[in-house]
Each structure stands twice: as structure tokens, then as C-alpha cells.
N, C-alpha and C positions, 0 to 999 in steps of 0.2 A: 351273680349275671356276669357272664363273659363277655369281656369287651376286647375288640382288637387293638393292637398296638398302635393302629392310627386314631382310633377313639380316645384311647387314654392320652396320647400326646396332645391331641386337640383339646381335652379337657384341661391337662396341664397348662397348654397356653391360654387358655380362657381364664384359669384360676389366676395365672401370673399377670394376665392383663388386668383382671379385676383388683389385684393387689397392688399393682403399680397405680391403678385409678385412685384407689383408696389411698396411698401414700401420697399423691398429687393433691387429694381432697384435703388430708390432713395438713399438708404444708400449706395449701391455700387457706384452709381455715386459720392456721397458726398466724399467717401473715396478715389475714383480715383482721384477726383478734389483735395482732400486733398495732396494725394501723388505727384500730378503735381506741387503743390504749394510748396511742401517741396523740391523737385528736383530743382525747379526754385531758390527757396532761397538758396538752396546750391550752386549752380552755381554761384549766385550773390556773395555769401560769399566767394568763392574760387577766391583768389587774385593770378593772374598770370603775370609775368613780362617776356616779350620776349626778350631775347639777342641774338644779332647776331654777331658772330666772326669767324674767320678763324679757320680750324682745320687742324693742320699739319699732312700730309702724313708720316707715320711712321711704323715701325715694331711693329705689334700688341703684340708681346712678349717682347718688350723694355719697361722698366720703364720711363715713362714720368712724370719728376717730376714737369715740369712747368704746366702740365694740373692739377696734384694732387694738388699743392698748389693753383691754381685758384678754384678748386672745394672746397677745404677747405673754402676758404673765402665766396664763394657763399653759402654754408652750413650755415656758421654764420649768414649770412642776412636772410636766409630763417627761421631759428630757431628763431630769433630774432623778425622777422616781421610777421610771419605766411603766408608767400608767397610762392610761387613756380617760380622757374625761369626756363624758357624752353630755351634750348639751340637750336639755328638755326644757321647753318654753310654753308661755301663755299670753296673750295680750287680748282683753276684752275689745269686741268690736264696736259696741255701743253701750249705752247706760243699762240696757236690758239684760246684759250678759252678767254671768259671775264676775265678781271682780278678781284681780290677781290674788289679793289678800285671802278672798274666799277658798279659792282654789288651792293656794299653798297650804292654809290651815288643813284642809282635807288631806292633802298628800303629805304632809308632815306627820300628822296625828296617825296616820296608817303606814308610816315608814315605808314610803313608796320610793324616796330619793335619799341621795347621802349627803349632799351640799345644797345649801338654799341661799339664795339672795332675798333678805327680809326687810320688810318695811317696820318702822317703829312698833306699831300696834301689834304685829305678829311676832316681833322679838319679844314682847312683853307677855304676850298670852302663852307662847309656846314654851318659853322660859319658865314660866310661873307653873306649867304643867309638867315641867321635868322632861320635855321633848327634845331639849337641846343639850350638847355636851358641853361641859365646862371646859373653856379654851384658855384658863389662866396659866396652864403651864407651857403653853406654846412659846417658842423664842421671841416670836413676832410681838407677842403680847407685851413683852417688856419695854417695847419702844412706843407704845401707845400715849398719846396726849391724855392728861388726866381726865378732861371732858369726856373723852370717848369711853375709857373706862367706866367712869361713874354713869353714863347714860344707858350702857348696854350691860349692866351687871344686875341681875336679878336673882334675888334670895342669895346674895353672896357670891355668885357664880357669873363669871364673864362668858356670855352666851353668844355674842357676836363681834365680829371683826370687820371693819369696813375697808375698802380700798381707797375710799375719798370721804371726805367730810361734806355732806351735803348742806349746802347754804341756800336759802331762798331770798329773793329779792325782786324790787320793781324794775322791770325792764322798760326804760325810757325812750322815747322817740325824741332825741335832744333837738333835733331841728325844728319839730313842730313846737316844743317848749319856746325855742328861740324866736320862731316865727310870730308868736303871740305874746312875746316878751313876758313870759311866765318863769319864775324862778322854781328850782327844784324845790317840792315840799319837804318839809320836817315833820310838822306835827299834823294831827287829824284835821285840825281847822284849816291848815294851809293847803291840805289835800283836797279837802272840799272846795276850796276857793279855786284852785286849779281846775278842777272838773266844771264847775260853773263858768269860768272863761271860755273852756274849749267847747262847751255846749252853746254858749252864746255865739260862738263864732262858727257854728254850722257842724261841729263835730257830733255826730249822732249818739254814739256811745264811746265816752271818754275812756272806759277801763273795760278791757277785754278779758272775761272770765270763764271758767271751766268748774266742773264740779267737784274738783279735788283739792283746790290751792286757796279758796278765799279764807280758810282759816289762819292763814298767815297773818292777815290783818288783826285778827281777835289775838293772837299769841303775841304779837309786838306790843299791842296796847295792855293786854292783860298781866303780862309778865315783865314789862320794861324795869319796875323797880324791884320786883323779887330778885332777878338775877343781876341787878346793876347798882342796888341800894345797899350792898354791904350787911345784909342780914337774911341770905338766902336760905341757911338752915332753919332759922328760927320759924321763917314763913312757911317752909315746908313742913315742919313738924306740927304747924297750926293746922295746915290743910289736912294732914293725914289724921290729926286726932278729932278733926271736925270743929275745933274751935273757930277756925275761917272757913269761908264757904267758896267753893269753886265759881258759884254763880255771881259772887260779888266780884271777882276777879273778871270774869268774861262779859259781863253785862255792858261796859262800856264798847267793846268791839262789836258785839251784836247789834247795839243801838247804832253804831257807825255804820254797819253793813246795811241795816234797815234804812237808813238815811239815804246811802248810795242808790239803793233800790227804788226808794219813793221818789228820788230827784231823777231817776231815768238815767244815773250815771253808769249802772251795771244793768244789763239786760238779764234779770232773773229767768225769765222762761228759757232763754238759749243756754245760759249757764248751768242749768240743772240736768240738761242732756248732753252736754258737749264734753268730749274727751280732752285730756290735758294737751295742749299747744294746737291740736286738731281744729279746735272750735275756735280760737281766738287768733291762732296764728297767722292765717292767711290775711286777715284785716290788719293785722299790725305790720306784717311785712309790707302790704299795699299802701301803709301810711294812712288808713282811714281809722285807725285807733291809736291813740299815742302811748297807752300805758297797758303792759300786761304783767303778770306774774310768772316766775320760773324759777327752776333751781340753777345754780352755778353753771354746771356743765352744758346748759342750753346755749350759753353764750359762746361755746367754742366748736360746736358741730354744726355742719351744713344742714343735718336733718332737722334742727331746731332754728336757733336765731344767729347762727354762727357767721351768716354772710348777708348783711343787709345793704340797702341802698342809700342808708342815712346813717348818722351818727347815733349810736345807741349807748346809753349809760345804763348800769345796774346799781341802784340804791338801795337802801334799807326801807321798810315799811315805816309808815308815820307812827309816832310815838310820843309820848310826854318827854322822852330823852331823845328826841331826834331820830334820825334815818336808824332804823333797827334791823339788823339781819336776823332771820328765823333760821335755826339749825336743828331739824330733827336728825335724828341717828338711824341709819340704815346699816346694814351689814350682813355678812356671811354667817351662817350657822350650820353645824354639823349635827346630824339627827343622832340623838343619844341612843337609839337602838338600830341605827342604820346598818345595812348588810356589809358595806365597807367603810366603816367608821373610822378605822385607823388610818387607812389611805386617804380618806377625805380630810382627816385632820392635819396629815402630812401636806396635802396639796395647799390647805388653807394656809398653813404656816409659811410655804414658799410664797404663794401670791400675795401675801401681806408682809413679806420680809422687806427690809429697808431696800434690798438690792431690786427687788420687783416693784416695790412703790416708787423708788427714784425713777425708773423706767416709764411707770404708768404715769406719774405725775409730770413728767417732762412732756409726754405726748398728750395727754388731756388738759394739762394747765390747770390742775384743780388742787383744792386743800387736801395735803397728806393727813392721814390719823397718825402718822409717826411723828413724834417730836424732832426728830433728826432731820427732816426734809423740809425745805422751804418751798413757797409756791411762786412761781413767775407767772403772773396772770396777764390775760390779755388786757388792752387798755379800757375796755369798757367796764371790766370788773373792778378797777381799781378803787372806785368810791366804796364799793361793798368790802373789798378785801381791807380798805384802810380801818375801816370800824371792827372788824373781826381782829386785825392785828393790835388794836387798841384794847381789846377784851370786852368790847361793847357788842352784845348778841344776847338773843334769848333762846333757849331750848325749846324746840317744838315737841320734844318727848323726853322723858326722864324717868327710869325705872325707880328712882327713888320716890316718886309720887303714887301713892295706892291707887288713883284713878288714872287708866290709860289716858294720855293727852291726844295725841295726834288723831288716831282713828276715831275716838269719840266725838272730837270736836269737828272733825270733818263730817261725820254722820249728822250732828245736831245743826250744822251750818246748812246741809241739805235740806233739813227740815224748814229752817227759815226760807230757802229758796222755794220751797213748795207751798209757802204760805203761812207757816206757824208763826205765832207772835213771839217777841222777845220774851215776854214773861213765861210762854209755854217752852222755849229752849231752856230759860234758866231752871225752870221745874224739871227738865230732863237731866241738867247737871245736879240738881239737889238729889234726884233719885238715884244716881250713879254714886254720889258720895255716901248716901246713906246706905246703900248696899254694901259698900267698901268697909 
């Protein structure tokens, strides 16, 4: 077909424009692909460690020193490693919700996070299932107090390391004790007498309780001799073999709790549906209830009992050997199959290093898991700390015992609050021991 020069020239122009457009498209596609590659590369280079922990319900205007101290050590790890630690939290709203332990077991068994803050029962359960990494080779593990290492070792593996040693005691309104001329109790009998005097003087409920911490009364009485009598290993071997019965150890403590309930010194109905501190805290702070139980750190933070309008002392629970601190072991564990397992272990090594624990301990004024760091506690905690420094305490959890202690005892105490008899509670311990 014949085309005029003008037509050919026009077609050449069109072709040139098309080629130019195609080249622009190629360049654009190349730049877009390059941009996508850069984004993907940045995503790969961003290292994230997912931390699952409880978040204490608190007044948003109150200073939470425990949270601040933890954040400080996390920041140290982020700066040194170039990682980001992402917090995931859960707190039960009331007694009908899943507990934190229920949720963390589900998450850890499904490898949903990297780093977990664990209670004693979940440390033992997940450690026994092989869901937690062995932390024995971490540098920070070499500085641990022996009690920490023993309590958090499952099947020969160190599966958890804490930032603080959790010690439980009785929080006492010293002003109310002085008002009625009552001496601080040492034995179960003396404790009952204190409650009787308070009740006679119009104190409706001498002991504020919740659904979590009454087991401390049981542990103090059950294991005072086991951990302080000089034959701990022999008694544990007898329990693990079945030669000795857990129910024999536990019965005095459960009978004591039943007497507190029967006498009206504890409100069982309220306790069984109350969350820790939320249930009994307001009455204690208002000086309606002279005695509550809580962990060491609650004496330091305004979100708990760190700021009272009265003199407060923290003492041990009553036992045959006097005031007895109870020490369950919490700790951070790394998921054995976690997506960011290696980075999580490095983060844990830094936040439990002596450098980080020194800062953490100074801010929180708690007992450090490191044998190299001493505690400067607030005056209210001196009586409890003195006993611990003397080596007088019982463990509320011990991986060397075949029957998990903390969670099981807490559960069976709740059965007592719900109306079970002491004999029925002891039968529950026998069943657990036989199954083990």
C-alpha cells in the first residue's frame, strides 16, 4: 500500500512515542520492583521479639515503678541488639474469665510468641512438655542464686530466669495492731488470737483475701520443717516415691483455713470471686481490714500498697517455726520452637544480666535473682527480708517435686472456698500424687 511521506513520518512518530512510553514503563516497573525489594529487605532486617506478659490493672495516673523498671531493661536489650520487643498482654477481668495461666499455656503450646513471663505452674507444665528452651548456656544463668536454679530446672534443663525473686508475706496495718495492743503473730495459734481480738473490737473481717493467695498460709505450715529442718532432700524423695503423702503435709494448713472461714475471719464468698488486690485492697487502704497477703513488690508501687496513710509492715505467714516467707518462682521463658527464638534468648540474657538487674533492683527495690546483687528494701519489708536473709523461708514451687505445687494448691484452696470439706481437699492431693 502506498503511503505518503507525511503518513510515514506520522507513523514513525507514533512508533517512537510508543517506544518511549514502553521504555518509561520499563524504567517505572524496574523502580517499582526495586522499591518492593527494598521494602521486603527492610522487613527482613527488622528484628522483632514478641513478649507475652500480664498487665496489672491500675490507676493510669499512678506511678508504676515495676513497669518502668521492666521497660528500662527491655530498652537496654533493644539498643544493644537492634531489635524491637513487642508487648502482648492479658489480664482477666473477673473470676469467670480465663486465667492468665490458661491463656499463656494455649499461646506457648501453639508457638504464638517468643518470650513469656511465666508463673510457677506454667513453668513446670511447659518445661515438662519440652515447650521451653534450655537457658543453661546463657551468661546470665551463671550468676543465679542456687535456689532459683533448682526451682526453675525441669528434667535437667533451666527453663526460666526471673528478674526478681517473688516473696509473699502478710501486709499488716501496724497502727491497728498497736491500737488494740496486739503483738505481731508468729504461730497459727497466735494468728487466730489476733483475729479474735480484732473481731471482738468491731473489725468485721480481719483478713482480706482473694481467690489466688490463700495457699501461702498452707505452704508456710506444710513445708516449714521440710525446707528448714535440715533433711529437705530426704523428705522430697519420700514425697516423690509415695512413701510420704502430700495430704499429710497439707492438712494442717487446710484445717487452719477452714477455721478462719468458720470463725468469719475470712469472707470465703467474697474471696472466691475477688481478683488479687482489687478485692481486698480498698478495705485495707481504708483501714477496715488490718491484714492482707501480697507479694514483695506490692509494697513498692502506688498501684498496690506502696503509699498508705498508716504504718505498714510485711511479715511472714504463721508457722511452727515463726513468721515464714513463701517464695514461688516466676520467670521468663523462651519458646523452644519460637519464630524468633535466638533473638528472644539474647534479649533475655541482657535483661537478666547483672547490669540490667542492678538497675531493675534499684528502681523496684526487690530481691534480685543474681547472687551478686544486694537488696535495699523499703522499711515496711525489713521484717520479711530479715527472715529471707537468715535463710528462713519455704518454696511455693519446686520443680524437684513430682506434683506441681503452686497451681494445684491454689486450685484446691478454691475448692475449699466453694464448700469442699478438708477431707475432700486431701483426697484431691492423694489423687494427684497417685497419678504422678
